[in-house]
N, C-alpha and C positions, 0 to 999 in steps of 0.2 A: 956558254950562252950568256949574253948580257942580261942583267936583271930588268932592264928596260926592254920589254919584249916587242919585237916587230910582229907584223901580221903573219909573216912566214913562220916565225918561231911559235906563235900561238897555234897555227895550223899543224905544225909538226908535233907539238905537244899533244894536241887532240888526237892525232893519228896514232902516235905511239901508245897513248893511253888505251885507245880502242883495241889495238893489237894485243897488248898485254892482258887486258880484261878477257879478250876472246880466248887466250891461252889457258885461262882458268885461274889467274891470280885474283886475290881479293882486292876490292877497291882501295882499302887503306894501305895494302902492301904496294900497289901500283903507285899510289900517291907518294909514298915514302921513297920508293925507288927512283921515280922521276925527279923528286925534290932533291935527292942527293946527286943525281946525274947532272942536273942543270943548275945546281946551287940556288934553288928556289925554295920558298916556303910551301908546305903542303896546301896551304890556303890558296896560293896562286895556282898550283897545279889543279886543285879542285875547281877553280874558277874557269879555267880554260880546257877542262877535260872533255867538253862536248863541242862538236862542230856547230851545234845550234847557237852556241855563244858567239860564233863568228859570223853569223848570217843575219845580223840586225839590219835595219833600214839603211845604216851608214855603209854597209858593205855588200848589199844585194845588187845583183845585176839588174839595172832598170829595164823595163819593157822597151822594146825598140821604138814604140810610138809614144813614149812618155816624154814630152818635151819639157816637163817641169823638173827633170833630173839632170844635173850637170855633172859629168864625169870629172873628178878632180884627182884621180890616181887609181892604179891597179896593183894587186898583189898576186903573185903566182907561186904555187908550191910544186916542186919537181920531185919525182921519185928517184931511187938510186940509179936508174937508167937514163935519167935526164929527160924523161917524158913529163908533160904537164899532168899533174894529179888533181890539183884544185886551183881555182882562180877566183879572186874577188875583185869587184869593181867598186871603188869608193865614189859615192855620189853625194851631191849637195841637193837635197830635196827642197831647199828654200829658194833655189835658183828659179827664176821665172824667165824663160827664154823669150816669151812674147813681149814682156816689158823691156827686156834688154834690147830686143830688136827695134821696138819703138824708140827707145832712147838713142840707139845708133842712127836711126833714120832722122831723128831730130837734129843730131850733131851734124849729119851730112847735108841737111837742108840749108839753103842760103840764109845767111844771117841778115836780120832786118837792119837797115842803115837809115839814119836820119839825114836828110838832104841839108846842105848848108843853108843857113838863113842870113839875111842881110840885116844889119843894125840900122834902126831908124831913130830919129830924134837927136838931140844934142846931149852930150855927156860931159861931166866934169872929170878931168884927169888928175885933179888935186885930191880926190877922195876915193876911199875904198869902203864898200859896204860888206860887212861880215854877217853871215847868217849862221850862228852857232845852233846846231840841232842837239839839244840835250837828251840823250838816251830815248829815242822814239819808241823802242820796245814793240815794234810791229809784230803782231801775233799774240800778244798778251791777252789773257781773258780775265775779266773781273765781273763779279755778280754784285749788283747793288745791295741786295739783302745781306750780303756777307761783308762787303768792303766799304759800302757807302756810295759807290759809283759803278755804273755799267761801263765796260770798256771791252772792245773786241776789234777784229781786223778792220771792219768798215769804219768804226769810229777813229781808230788810229790813223788810217790813211786820209780820211776826210779832214781831221784836225790838222795834220801835218801840212797837207796841201793848202788848206785854208789859211793857216798861219803864215806860210811863206808868201802866198799871193797877197795877203793884206800888208805884210811888211815891205815887200818890194814896191808896192804901190804908194806907200806913205813915206818912204825914205827918199832922200835926194837922188837924182840920176847920176850915180857914180859911174865912171867908165868901167871900173873893175868891181867884180863881186866875188866873194869867197864863200862858198857853201861849206861849212865845217861840220860834218857829221861827227859828233864827239864819241861815237862808239855805242854799242848795244842798239844798233839800228833794228836788228832782229832780236826777238825775245829768246828764241832757242836756236840751237846750232845743228840740229839733226832731226830725223824723223821720229825719234823716240821721245821728243819733247824735253830734251835735256841740254845742259851746257856741255861743251866738249871738255872744258877745263876741270870743273868740279863734279860733273855728272849729277847735277841737281835736277830733280824732277820739278817741272814748272807748270803753271796754269796756262794752257795754250788754247787758242781758238782755231779750229779746223786743222787741215793737214799741212805739213811743212812745205810741200811743193807749192801749195796754193799761197801760203804766206810769202814764200820767196818771190813768186810772181807779182803779188799785190804790192810788196815793198819796192820792187823794181819799177813798177808802173808809177807808184807814188813819187819816187825820186825823179823819174822822167818828167812828171808834171811839175815838180818843184824847179827843175832845170829849165823847163819851158817858160815858167813864170819869170825866172831870173833873166833869161835871154831876151824877154820882151822889154826889159827895163835897163839892161846893162849891155855894154858893147862886148865885154869879155867876162866869162864866168869860169872859175876854177872850183873843182869839187875835191874835197879830201874826205875819205871814209876811214875814220880811225878804227882800229881793231879793239873790240870790247871783250869783257869777260863772258858775255852771253853769246857773242857771235864771232869767235876766233876764225872760223872758216867762211861763214856766210858773208862776213864783211869783205873778204877778198873776192868772193863771187860777185858781189855788188859792184866793186870797182872794175873788175875784169869785164863784166857784162856791159857796163856803161862805156868803157873805153872802146869796146868793139862796136857798140851801137852808134856812138858818136864819132867814129873814126874819120868821117868826112866833114865834120863840123869844125872849122878853124877857130871859131869864137869860143869854143869850150875846151878846157883842159882838165882831164880826169887824172889825178895823181894816183896811180895804182901800184906804187912800190909797197911790198909787203913788210913794212917796218912798223915798229910800235909807236914811233913818233914821226911827225911831219913838220916842215917849216915853210913859211911863206913870207917873202920880203916885199914891202911896199914903201918906197922912199926911205924915210928914217924910222920905219916901223918894222919890227921883226916879230912874227907871230909863230908860236909853237902850238901844235895840236897833239894831245895825248888823252886817252880815255881816263886815266887816273888810277888804274887798278894794279899796275906793276911798279910804278916809280912814285915815291913820296913827293908831295909838293915842294918840300924844302930842298930836294935834290934836283929839281928841274932847272933852276937858274944856272947852276954851274954846268949842267948837261948842255944847255943851249949855247953857252960860251965855248964849250969844248967842241961841240958838233959844228958850230957856225962861227969860227973865230973872226973871219973877215967881216961877215954881216954884223956880228956883235960890235966890232970896232967902228963900223960905219953908221950904226943906228943909235938913237937915244930913247926910243919908245919900244919897250919889249914886253910881250904879253904871252902868257900861256893860257890856252882855252882847254878846259877839262870838263868831264862829266862824272859819271860813276856814282856819286853820292846823292844825286837827285835834289840837292838843295843849294841855295846861294851861298857862296863864300868868296871872299876876295882879300888877298893878302899881298902886301908889297914887300918884296925882298930887295936886296941891294941890286938895283938896276933892272928888276923884273917884277911884273905883277902876275900872280897866279890866280885865276878865277875859275870857279865851277858854276854850272848852270842848272836850272830846274829842268824838268821834263814836262812834256804835254801828256804823257802816258798816265793812265790810272794806276791805282795800287792793286797788286795781286793779293791773294789771301794772306801770304806770309808777311808782306809789308804792312798790311792792315793790322795783323796780329801783333806786330812789333810797335805799333803806335805811330808810324811815320805819317806825318800830316803836312808835308811841305806843299807850297803853292805850285801851280802848274801854269807855265807860260813859255814863250819863246821870245828871244831878243833879236834885234838888228843893231849892230854897232857901226858907226860911221867914223872912220879914221881919216884925218888929214895927212897928206903925204909928209908934212914937216912937223906938225904939232901933236900928232897922235889923236886920241879919241876926242871928238868934238860934239857928238850927239849919240843918243841911244833911244831906240823905240822898242816898245813891249806890247805884245798881244797875249792876253790870257785866255784860258779855256772858257771862262765866263763870257768874255767878249765874243768868242767864236759862237757860243751857244745863243747869245742874244742876237747876233747877226743872222743866224740861221732861222730865227723865228720872224724876222722882219719881212 
């Protein structure tokens, strides 16, 4: 018998133990006998000497009408004649059949689609407007008494939508617009309120499913604002260290919702970096958590050699560190952006005090950056009181 006991071995051990005890052998003698026979320790024999040890909630046969138990396996013990002597059904009592049924019904339901819209107004095909979203952290919770600012799901989505709306209304009417979500759009990546990468427990507001839905609606509103002022809109959702999986959900959901909208392009490739070409401008997008800034210029040249050779203005847009930085390397500028999000308890305890704002960058097709617009959280708060 293997020292890694299967359920059948455990049942056989318990049965033999009972038979030897019933024959009159002392308990310690039975344990020693079976330990030698099966190359086990007497402690292991003692652990599995009773059938009761094999009938926990993990192995009990669930009631026929118990829809909360999901059968995930069975174990059967046969006697020397091949007849079934004992049988265990392994169940998962965490399984909720009703929730799974609702989930399957939602998957089977027709997907909502956005009808195509017509572009109105006149646009400049000489400029591109970029809206870099620095780490929105939708779902983050912050308490003013602890961190100096209140921040929750409603504030996050209201600030993000308000900032995008204000920026697209104040920037020139470029024909093309790039919404560059720089990663960490969502604060957590699962229902436990943790990141998938580091399993860090985070300060979250409400349930994860609600946060996912609110974030999706907020992004749809940002897209709607951009489509009102630009003929063509492209959306890039970078993968962040807080939303490895939910960032992919966001891109896939948007691609399905806007499947019939020819004016919108959702880039939903599951890569850690993305690129966008506009005239003599080459833009790279990366959250900033896996590749060091000084490695990004050569990576761009390697990934896009033809675009590199045909462009003169090259720019990397990054997030992650929540504060402004801009450094020019040979042939490339690497820039990081602030966030609109408030500080959680950990960030406040570390003394992080960077400003909170969002930018709009206007690139000329030939000359690169020609204008930049900024909206701060303070501007949004003041506008809300007017």
